N, C-alpha and C positions, 0 to 999 in steps of 0.2 A: 217721515216722522209719524209714528203711531200715537194713539190717544194716551197711552201710558207715558210715553216720553214727553209729550206735550204737558201733561199734568205735573210731571217731575220738574221740568224746566220752568213752568209757570210758578211753582212754589219757590224755586231758587231765585227767579227774577223778582218776585215780590219781597223776598228777604233782602235782596240787594237794594231795591228802591226804598224799602222801609228805613234804611239807614239815613235817608234824607240828604244831608250835606256831605256825605262821604264821597270818596273818589269812585264814582260809578264806573267809568271806563277801566280803572285799575281792578275793581272787583270783578268786572266781566272777563278781563284777561285771566284772572285767577280761576274763574269758573270754567275756563276753556271755551269761551264763547266763539272765538275765531274758528275752532273746529266744528262747532254747531253750524255756523254760517257756511263753511265750506261744504258740509254734508248736505244741507238743505237750505239754500239762500231764501227761498220764498217763505217757508214756515218760520225760519229764524227771524227774518225782518218783521213779518207780521206779528209774531209773538212778542218780540222785544219792544216794538214801538206801541203796541196795544197796551202792554203793561206799563210802559212809560206814561202813556196818557192817563191810565187809571190812577197812577200814583201822583200825577201832576208834577213829575220830576222836571227840574230845570237843567238837567245834564245835557250838554251839547252833543248828543249822540248823532244828530243828523250829519254833522261834519264827518264822522267816521264812515258814513255811507257814501258821501259825496266826494270827499277829498281824494281817495284812491283813483277815481275815474279821471279827475282833473290832473293829478300828479303824473299819470301815465302819458299825458300829452305834452307836458312841460319839458324843456330841454334838460338833459341829464347833468349839464355842467352849471346849472344854476347854483349859486352859493346858498347853503342852508336848506332847511326842509320847510315845505308849506304847512302851516299850522291851523289856519282857519279859513273859512269861506266867507266872502262878502256877498250876502244874498240881496236880491232886488228889494228896494224899499216898497212897503205895502202900497198897492195901487198901480204897480208896474206890470202885474201879471207875471208871466214866466220870463219876459224879456228883461235883461239887466237894466237897472236904473242908473248905473254908471255909464258915462259917455266920454268921448275924447275931451270934452270941456271940463269934466270934473267927476269925482267919485262921490256917490251917495249910496248908502246901503245899510244892511243890518248884519250885526255880528251876534251870534248866539251866546257869547260869554265875553267878559272883559279880557282883552289880550294884554300880555306883557309887551312893553315897548319894542323889544327885539324879536317878537314873534312875527312871522311872515304871513301876509294875507294873500289869498288867491282872489283876484277881482275880475269877474266877467264884465266886459265892456261892450256895450251896444254901439256899433259903428255902421258906416255905409255898407260894409262888406258882410255884415251879419254880427257875429260875436267873436271877440278876441279875448285873451286872458292876459292880465297883468299881475305881477308879483311885487310886493313892497312890504317893508316892515311897518308894523302898526304905529310906531313912533312918528311916522311921516304924516299921520292923519289926526284929525280931531275925533275923539271917541267919547261919547256921552251916553248916559242911560236913556233908553227909549221910553218916553211917556206913552202908556197904553192902558187899556182896560185891566191888564194883568201885570202889575209890576213884579210879581214873584217869578215871572218867566225868565228874568235876568238878561234881557236882550239889550243891545247897545246900537246906537247909530254911529256910522263912520262917514266922514266927509273930508275932502281935500283934493289936491291936484291929481289928475290921472297920470300915472307913470308913462314915460315916453316909450319904453320898450314893451312891446306886446307880442303875444305868441298865438299860435293857432288855437281857436276856440271851438273846434268841432266837437270836443268832448262835453261841451255845455249841455247839449241835447240829452246825452246819456245821463249826465249828472242830474239834470232836472227831472228826468224820468225816475231815477232812483229816489230822489227827494220826494216826488209826488206819491210814490208808493209808501214810503215811510210816514209821511204826514197823514196820508189816508188812514193808515193803521193807528196812528196816534189819536186822530180825531175819533175814530171808532171807539178806542179805549175810553176817551173822555166822555163820549155819549153813553157808552154802556154804564159807566159808573153814575152818571147823572140820572139815568133811567132807574138804576137800582135804588138810588136815594129817594126818588119819587115813589117807588113801590114800597119801600120801607115806611115812608111817612104815611102814605094812604092806607097801608095795612094796619098801622097802629092807631090812627085817628078814627074815632067812632061818632056817628050821628044816627039818630033814630034807631039806636040799639044795634047798629051794624057798622063794620068798618067802611070807610068811604071808598075803599078799593072795590067794594062790591057794587057800587052804583054804575049804571051802564055808561054814562057820559065819561066818568073817570076811566073805566076799563077801555073805552074806545081810544082815549088819548094815549094810554099806556101801550095799547096794542099797536097803534099807528107808529109809535116810537120804535117798538120792537121790530116791526116790519121794515122800517127805514134803515135800521142798523143792519138787519139781515141782508137787505139789498146791497148796501154799501160793502159789506163783507164779501158777498158773492162777486161783485164787480172787481174788488181788489184781488181776490183769488184768480179771477180771469185774466187780470193784467199781467200775472206772472206766467200764464200758460200760453198755449199756441192759439193765438187769435188772428182773425183775418184783417183786422184794422191795424194801422201803424202803431207800434208799441208805445211811443211817447203819447199818442192820443188816448189810448186806452188807460194808461197810467194817470193822465190828467183827468180823464173821466172818472176814475176811481176816487181821486181826491175831491173832485167837484161833488160827487155823490155823497162822500163822507161828510163834506161840509154842510150839505143840505140836510143830511140825517141829523147832524148835531143841532142845527138850527131848529128842526122840527121837534126833536127830543127836548131841547131847552125850553121852547115855548110851551109844550105840553106839561113838562115837569114843574115849571114855575106856576102854571095855572092850577094844577091839581094840588100843589103844596100850599096854595093860598098865600096869605100874608107871611107865613113863616118862611116860605121859599124865597121871599124877596129880602129877608133880613141878613145881616152879617153873622148872626148867631148860627144860622144853618149853613152847612158847607156847600149847598147847591150853587151859590153864586160863583164859587171858585171854578167850577166846571163849566158854567155858562161863559164866564170871561175867558178862560183858557182856550176853549174851543173857538171862540170868536177871533182871538188873536192868531191861533194856528191856521184858521181858515184864510186869513189874509196873506200868509206867507206863500210866495211863489204862485200867486193867483188864487183869488177867492172863488167860491163856487159860481158867483155871478160872472166874474171876469172870465173864468175858464169856459163857462157855457157860451158866452159871447164869442170866444175864440172858436169854439166848435161851430157856431153858426156861420162865422166868416169862412171857415174851412169848407163847410158843406156848400155854401153859395159859390165859392170859387171852383169847387169840384164840378158842380152842376153846370156852371157857366162854360167850363172848358170841355163839356161833353163827357166827363168821367162819371163813374159810379160812386155812390155814397158808400164809404167803407162800413162793413158790418163789424161792430166792436166785439160782440159776443155771439157765439152760435147758440141758437135756440131750437 
C-alpha cells in the first residue's frame, strides 16, 4: 500500500468515523474494507484501528479481527453463529478471566439476548472455548474511567461443553496488534491537542510551545509514538522472536507511549488540560481503558520478564524481538 492509497483510505475512514453513532461495520463493508484487508492485512489493520483511536470510536471492531480466528476452531455443527467475544476482565493479562467455576469478562457492546458469545476459559489444560447465548448471563455496563467506550461486564455459570482453545493465542496476537494501533491513534491525537494548545497560548510575547521545557515534553511524546509505531510494524513482519510475544510487546510499548504522552500533554496544557471543557481528558481516559484490555503495559512487561527468566533458567537464548 503506497502513500497515496494510505491518504485516500485515511480520508475515507475519517468520514466513516465522523458519523459517530452510525453503523461503522456496515459502512466499512460498503467501502469494500474486506478487500483492503485481503490485499494488505498489516497496513489495513494499522490504519483502521489508528483512525478508530483518533476518533474515539466505540465501534466493536476488535471482534471483527478476533472472531474469525476463533470461529475457525469451533465445530462446524454448532447451532447459530458466534457474534461476540468475551475478553478477559482487566487485571487478568492475556489469560482468560473465565474459569470452569464461572464466567467473568468484558463485552465491547451490549448483546441481544439471542446473540452467541465465544468465551475463552482458563483451565488446568490451558485454554478452552465455550459458546453460549448472552441471555444466559448477567450483562451490565462496565464502570470505568471512560463510560463512552460502551463496554459491558458479563458473568454467570461456565457452559459445560467446551472446545479446543488453541486458537486463543492467535486471537490474542491479532487483538494486541489492533489495540496497539488504537492506542497509537489515541496518543497521536492527544499530542496534537497539546501542540495546538501550546502553539496558541502566549507568555512573555511568545507561544509557550517555543519554551525549551515544553518542547522537550512534546518531543518525548513524539519519539515514544514513533517507537511504538515501529514495533507494531515489526510485529507484522519476519521477526526472530515468537510472533505472540512481539505483538504483545507492541501493545505494551503503545500503552507506555500513551501514558508518557498523556502525562506530558496534561502538564503543558496546564489547568485547561485538566478541565472537562478541553477534549484532552477524553483521550487520556480512553487510552488508559484500552491499555487495560488483554494486558496492560505493566502486566505484559511482567510476562516478558517471566518468559526471559524461564528461558535463561532452561539454558535457552533470549529471543530477539526486532532485528537492529
